[in-house]
Each structure stands twice: as structure tokens, then as C-alpha cells.
KOLZAFI-589423 format. One line per field, with one value per residue (C-alpha): residue number from 1; x, y, z. Coordinates in steps of 0.5 Angstrom, whole numbers, plus 500, padded with zeros to 3 digits. Last residue first. Layout:
<pts>
pos <- [NUM_...] .
u <- [X_...] .
v <- [Y_...] .
w <- [Z_...] .
</pts>
This chain:
<pts>
pos <- [409_408_407_406_405_404_403_402_401_400_399_398_397_396_395_394_393_392_391_390_389_388_387_386_385_384_383_382_381_380_379_378_377_376_375_374_373_372_371_370_369_368_367_366_365_364_363_362_361_360_359_358_357_356_355_354_353_352_351_350_349_348_347_346_345_344_343_342_341_340_339_338_337_336_335_334_333_332_331_330_329_328_327_326_325_324_323_322_321_320_319_318_317_316_315_314_313_312_311_310_309_308_307_306_305_304_303_302_301_300_299_298_297_296_295_294_293_292_291_290_289_288_287_286_285_284_283_282_281_280_279_278_277_276_275_274_273_272_271_270_269_268_267_266_265_264_263_262_261_260_259_258_257_256_255_254_253_252_251_250_249_248_247_246_245_244_243_242_241_240_239_238_237_236_235_234_233_232_231_230_229_228_227_226_225_224_223_222_221_220_219_218_217_216_215_214_213_212_211_210_209_208_207_206_205_204_203_202_201_200_199_198_197_196_195_194_193_192_191_190_189_188_187_186_185_184_183_182_181_180_179_178_177_176_175_174_173_172_171_170_169_168_167_166_165_164_163_162_161_160_159_158_157_156_155_154_153_152_151_150_149_148_147_146_145_144_143_142_141_140_139_138_137_136_135_134_133_132_131_130_129_128_127_126_125_124_123_122_121_120_119_118_117_116_115_114_113_112_111_110_109_108_107_106_105_104_103_102_101_100_99_98_97_96_95_94_93_92_91_90_89_88_87_86_85_84_83_82_81_80_79_78_77_76_75_74_73_72_71_70_69_68_67_66_65_64_63_62_61_60_59_58_57_56_55_54_53_52_51_50_49_48_47_46_45_44_43_42_41_40_39_38_37_36_35_34_33_32_31_30_29_28_27_26_25_24_23_22_21_20_19_18_17_16_15_14_13_12_11_10_9_8_7_6_5_4_3_2_1] .
u <- [153_148_154_156_148_148_154_152_145_149_153_147_143_149_150_143_144_150_146_140_145_147_141_138_144_143_135_136_141_137_131_135_137_129_128_134_141_144_152_156_163_163_156_155_161_160_154_157_163_158_154_161_163_156_157_164_163_157_161_167_163_160_168_168_173_181_184_179_180_187_187_182_186_192_188_186_193_195_189_190_198_196_191_195_201_196_193_200_202_195_197_203_199_204_210_204_202_209_210_204_206_213_210_204_208_204_197_190_193_192_188_182_187_191_198_204_202_203_210_213_218_213_210_217_218_210_209_215_213_206_208_213_208_203_207_209_202_200_206_205_197_197_202_199_192_195_196_197_200_198_196_194_192_186_180_185_187_181_177_183_181_174_175_180_175_169_173_175_167_166_171_168_161_164_166_159_156_161_158_151_153_156_150_145_149_149_142_141_144_145_152_155_150_150_144_141_142_135_137_144_141_135_140_145_138_136_142_143_135_136_143_139_133_138_141_134_132_137_144_146_153_154_161_163_157_153_160_162_156_155_162_160_154_156_161_156_158_162_156_154_161_161_154_157_163_158_159_162_169_169_168_176_178_174_177_184_183_180_187_191_187_186_193_195_190_193_200_198_195_201_206_202_205_212_209_207_210_211_216_219_220_218_211_207_212_215_208_206_212_211_204_206_211_207_201_205_208_202_199_204_203_196_196_201_197_191_193_188_188_184_185_182_185_185_180_183_190_193_195_193_187_186_179_177_174_180_184_178_174_180_182_175_174_181_179_173_177_183_178_173_178_182_175_173_180_181_174_174_181_178_172_176_180_187_187_189_185_188_181_180_172_168_165_168_168_165_167_163_169_168_168_174_176_175_180_181_181_183_183_186_190_184_183_183_177_179_186_184_178_182_187_181_178_185_186_179_180_187_184_178_183_188_182_179_185_187_180_180_187] .
v <- [566_564_564_571_574_571_575_581_580_579_585_590_587_588_596_597_595_599_605_604_603_610_613_610_613_620_620_617_622_628_625_624_632_634_630_634_631_632_632_630_629_622_620_624_623_616_616_619_615_609_611_612_605_602_605_603_596_594_597_593_586_588_588_581_578_576_581_586_585_586_592_595_593_597_603_603_603_609_613_611_613_620_621_618_623_629_627_626_633_636_634_638_645_651_647_644_651_654_648_650_657_655_650_655_661_664_664_665_662_667_663_668_674_671_670_674_679_675_674_667_666_664_659_655_651_649_648_644_639_639_637_632_629_629_625_620_619_618_613_609_608_607_602_598_598_595_599_595_600_607_606_598_598_604_602_603_610_612_610_614_620_620_618_625_629_627_628_635_636_634_639_644_642_643_650_651_648_652_658_656_655_662_665_661_663_670_670_667_672_668_666_664_659_655_655_648_644_643_647_643_636_637_640_634_629_633_632_624_623_627_623_617_619_621_614_610_614_611_615_619_621_628_627_633_636_629_625_631_631_623_623_629_625_618_619_618_619_625_630_626_626_634_635_631_636_642_647_654_652_645_648_650_643_640_646_645_637_638_642_637_631_635_636_629_626_630_628_621_622_625_620_614_615_613_606_602_607_604_598_597_589_583_584_583_585_590_593_593_596_602_603_604_609_613_613_615_621_623_623_628_632_632_635_641_642_643_648_651_648_653_659_661_668_667_671_670_670_663_664_661_657_652_651_644_643_641_636_633_632_629_625_622_620_617_613_610_609_605_601_599_598_593_590_588_585_581_579_576_573_569_567_565_568_564_559_565_565_561_560_567_568_572_578_584_580_586_593_597_600_602_610_613_615_616_616_623_625_624_624_626_622_619_616_609_606_607_603_596_597_597_591_587_589_587_581_578_580_577_570_570_571_565_560_560_558_553_550_549_546] .
w <- [132_137_142_140_140_147_150_147_150_157_156_154_161_165_162_164_171_172_169_173_179_177_176_183_186_184_185_192_194_192_195_202_200_200_207_210_211_218_219_225_221_222_221_215_212_213_210_204_203_204_198_194_196_194_187_186_189_185_179_181_181_174_172_173_178_178_174_176_183_183_179_184_190_186_185_193_195_191_194_201_200_198_203_209_207_206_213_216_213_216_223_222_222_222_218_213_212_210_206_202_202_199_194_192_191_185_188_186_179_173_167_167_167_161_163_160_165_171_170_171_176_182_177_175_181_183_175_174_179_176_170_172_177_172_167_172_174_167_165_171_171_164_164_170_166_160_153_146_141_139_132_132_139_137_142_148_146_144_150_154_150_152_159_160_156_161_167_164_163_170_173_169_172_179_177_175_181_186_182_183_191_192_189_193_199_197_196_203_207_214_212_219_221_214_210_209_203_200_193_193_194_189_184_185_184_178_175_176_174_168_166_167_163_158_158_158_151_147_146_139_137_134_135_139_142_143_145_150_154_154_157_162_165_164_170_175_182_181_182_189_192_190_193_199_200_201_195_195_197_195_188_188_189_183_179_181_179_172_170_172_169_162_161_163_159_153_155_154_147_145_148_145_138_141_143_149_154_161_159_166_166_170_168_174_179_175_174_181_183_178_180_188_186_181_185_191_187_184_191_193_186_187_194_191_185_190_195_199_206_210_214_220_224_231_236_243_239_238_231_224_227_222_218_216_209_204_209_213_206_203_209_210_202_203_209_205_199_202_207_202_196_201_203_196_194_201_201_194_195_201_197_191_185_188_182_177_171_165_161_162_164_159_162_159_152_148_151_156_159_166_168_171_179_184_188_187_185_184_182_178_181_182_175_179_175_168_167_169_165_159_162_162_155_152_156_154_146_146_149_144_139_141_142_135_132_137_136_128_129] .
</pts>
């Protein structure tokens, strides 16, 4: 009887911790963005192997899961960069007017639709039911997360008009920065010196990469270029701030099962994408009919007819339509591979895969689009991913120490 009483809470703790991490990496509808994702939880028991672990967690399953994550998100990253940075000719004259795809809400709506559909199928397959809401009390926090992720994405995409895509990837590589900023300012939480050094390395790496970015040939005015880059970094900082708020609220939901009910990763994926789909669809449909005088100047959108303008853009450039579909499908499929990986293997494997995947995304972007990095930029890349790797290593050490203390007890 004593052994039975100990087994049950251990299994519950593991399942709860596992499902908590399932929801965090694939924040991509946010992002999305976007593919990117959420920070991994550091709760106790994250590395304890489930006694009922499925037998297919072998070498073949490892190759399929990791290969699926790489294939999905590397393709997702290439499509994201091509969609947001490619100039398309508006007409076919001798000097055509160039236009860019600047419709983040439309893009996220399509991605949310794909993610909701795939997540629903996954939830039904795993649970044989479609209970997406753990409790009515969780609806409020879910709406808050939906609101923050919906606001974060436009700032991120807007920053791409002022900073290089590689800078965007670097800044999004460390989720520790916005989370620490919020916890320090709102909750007065203190962190060990190592955490501050990691944030300093990541911030310095992004700044170094941006400062050593060679000016574009069509922008000879250096002061204007630097001003634009600064504005882009401000937009990116706002995006990261919303990301941090999203992660903080998610942590609150998962650490309060008595208040909000036990929430699983697939539930989080389905309900957030559903709410995002409803919210963004409502915006796209109603925005043209809302008088701008009712909206504060700093909240006024750059365009009120985004849906019709985006559809018109896609009709002029059909190749973008297929890129949008591929982008959304890769993001949704990548999330499912993340769930499959975390169900069969430890979260440390996903940390390693995530860091290396982002490094490969940068290298693939450099090779695929014919870019070149200066020595200063390579230094910035080293600082960022060195800091991210140090964060993962410290997290592993902390968890191993916790496991040792639990065994001693």
C-alpha cells in the first residue's frame, strides 16, 4: 500500500509537468510566430521518465521527431523571410512600383486556422474527446494570452521593415529576456548573477549584430539607416515584452490547477488558436467600418481594409498565396512534432533541438538568400547563441540538483 500511494502523485506530477512544457514551445501563431515558439518550463520532475512511457520512444522515433521539427521549422523560417522581405512588382512597366506583403493579421489568421485544425485532430486522436477548456475560470487568462499574442505579432512583423531578418531571429532566440524583465518590474523577483550575465550577453549580441550590419546600397544615408534600425529594435522590444507577458500568464495557468483546472498542451494549442482565429477574423471584418476618430492615434492601424487589400495582393502575386499556405502548414505540423517529441523524450532534447534549429535557420538564411556576415556580426551571433546555450546548461544543472535532493529525501 505504501508503494502505491507514492506512485500516484509521482505520475501526476510528471504528467502535469510534461503537458505544461508541451504548450510552451509552439507559441508560433504567435507566433508565431511564429514558429517560435515559448520558453520551456523548469518545474520539478521534468526529467523523470514515465513508467508507462510508450515503447515506440526508440531511435527511429527520435529521428522522425527531430527530423520533423527541423524540416518543418526550417522551411517555416525560409517562407517567413521570403513572404515578409521580398519586393514584388506592382505593374510591368519599365520602372515598376515595388510592394511588400505587409498584412500580419491576415497571415496570422490563416496560420491560426491551420494550427486549430491540426491541433483539434491531434487532441481528438490522443484523448478521444474534444474538451478544449479545462474550466470556465480559465477563459479569462486564455483571452488575455490571445490578446497579447495578437498584439505581439504585428509589432514583430513591423520591425522587419527596419531591421534585418537575422536580427529578428537573434532577438527572438532567448525567451529569458522578456520574462525576466516582467518578473523584475512587476513581481520584484531576484535572479542569480548568472541569469543577468546571460541576458547581458544576448542583448550585447543583438546590439553588436545590428551595429555591424552593413548599410544597404539603396540607403546611403547612414544616420537615417541607424535611426530606422533603432526604431525597428524598439518595435522588436515591444514584441518581446508581449511575448514575456504571454509566457508569464501561461505559467500562472499551469501552476494553478486548482483554480483553472488541469490544462494540457493540446488543449492550450486548440483553445488559443481558436480564440485568436475568432478575434483576428472579427478585426479583419469589422475594421473597415470602425471610424478612426474612435481609435486613439497610437492604436490606429496602418490600413483598415487589410482583408480586401491582402486578397488583392495575393491575386496579383499568386506565388505568395502558396507561400502563405506553406508557411501556415509548416508551423502547424512543427507544433505537432514538438508535442510528439516531448511525449516520448525529455525536455532537454527539445532545448537542444530548438537552439540548433535557430542556428540552422540563420545559416540557411545566409546561404539561401546569398547574404554575408561581417566579423562583428559573427561575434554577435556567438554572444547570442552562447548565452542561450549557457541558459540551457544552467537549467540542466539546476534540474539535476533538484533530482538529487529529491532522492536524498
